[in-house]
Phi, psi and omega in degrees: 000131180292134176273155178267099184248123185248122176261117189247122181256114182264120170042055183281054193254151184304322189292340180254006180253136180282067187292142168290166179305328179293338183263006186248113182282162177272137178285122186295343183270308177279342181071008178261156175292140175283159182217141182303139185281323185225067184288134179266116186308126185093345185294329178301305175310316176310309186295326174292322177292320181293320176307306182298326183288316176299308177310315178279330184247024185299324186291338179279346187266128178280314184211152179229127173239148179221134178259145184235103174306125196214104188245161163265163174298319179271116184201148187300339181254017170246160185292342183297341187269335193239159168216163167282169184304326194269000183104347188291147177288156176264133180287154175297156181068035176254134178275130181233133176245164182300314174314312177301320178284324179293331175275007177063026176285317178230146182225149176300138170310310175267113189295332180293343180283358190294311175300327179293311181295318175296320178302314180306304185296322181292310177301317185297308179302327184285328180285346174056025170266317179223159158256161179290129173244131171276105180266155173305149175306123188207157178047049176295115184316126177092347183275173173298314181299341180277343179295152177289143172313134189301318176301315177294322176294323176296320180299307184287340173291314188294319182296319172296327169298313177284332185255354183057039179248179172233123176291125186286125182253125182237106172286145169207147186116349190286336173292112188284358189255009179212151170283155180216065171295316172291136182287346185250353178197139173289158182298319184233095176298150183252118187308324186272000183222101185302332181296344173269344177268164195304136187269072179309310185302312178299323183281335168286334168301315179292324179300343174282350182283155175273335179194132182252109175270131182240126176220169179134193181230149349260136181310330188276345187231278184295311176298311184300316176301315184297302181302320171305315180294311183302315190289324176298317182295313184305313186293316177300326193258323195240348181099157181307328188289343180283353172291343172298339183283349177270138178222117177262136183271089187291334167275015173234026182213142177218155176271165174288134175316125179090007177234019177306324180292318174301321179290323179289323174300316169312306181304312183292321178291320179298310180302320187294335182274346185107359175291138175276145179249109179239167165250178188288334181294318173309311184289320185297322179295318176294309177298322174302312179305317180298336184262358180074030174258155171274147177291000000 
């Protein structure tokens, strides 16, 4: 009997990929090559392996979902939101704490946003998962950087045609007042915005699968946060044994520069909880077996 095998791709987008020059189109406005805003070392090769896996194993894949980091230029985690006390711009990769803001080291450009920003930072730090990081403007809605890596997009397009299925696309991150690493819940959910709250419907859809294979970028942030949320829900609702249905395709995931230790700690923690750590070749064998084909 054919098993229900679900491929979950986290943010396989141009802005997160260290693309070679041949993948960079020319911006018709500036006449300069476009460049990824937040490239993760190794991500391009991750995506090529992921595309190859989809192409070779497509007959064994039951469902595919892709999450899309989707931001506005003005966002609490972008330089456009913040300034130094003297008015100078805040550089990307700056961490900002509530204490920094109370000390007037950093301030919102819109001073009327100060109470909202402080409330956010207090709640974020109380959760203990992350501190606010100012990232380069990335995955801006409607931009080339927001698009899925070309090989991955082509591969899942072939799967749609062959299976007469639809790849589920889940956008996250459009609320500019909260970070949204996880595909299923913002770091600080907004009670007035359902899109920031836990996506129970989608996670329950995943739970119907015999296995959920996870790939994407970046392992230190969006993959990590998403899988942690899913694993916690599975364990709470279905028991610890259900975590064996989750599998991380480790050679189709890479961490942000400087966050390798956090990524490795995440992998170790997930493995200790029963999540499988696989490589694309392992997954390919399982997909081919599910399709009744020889490896």
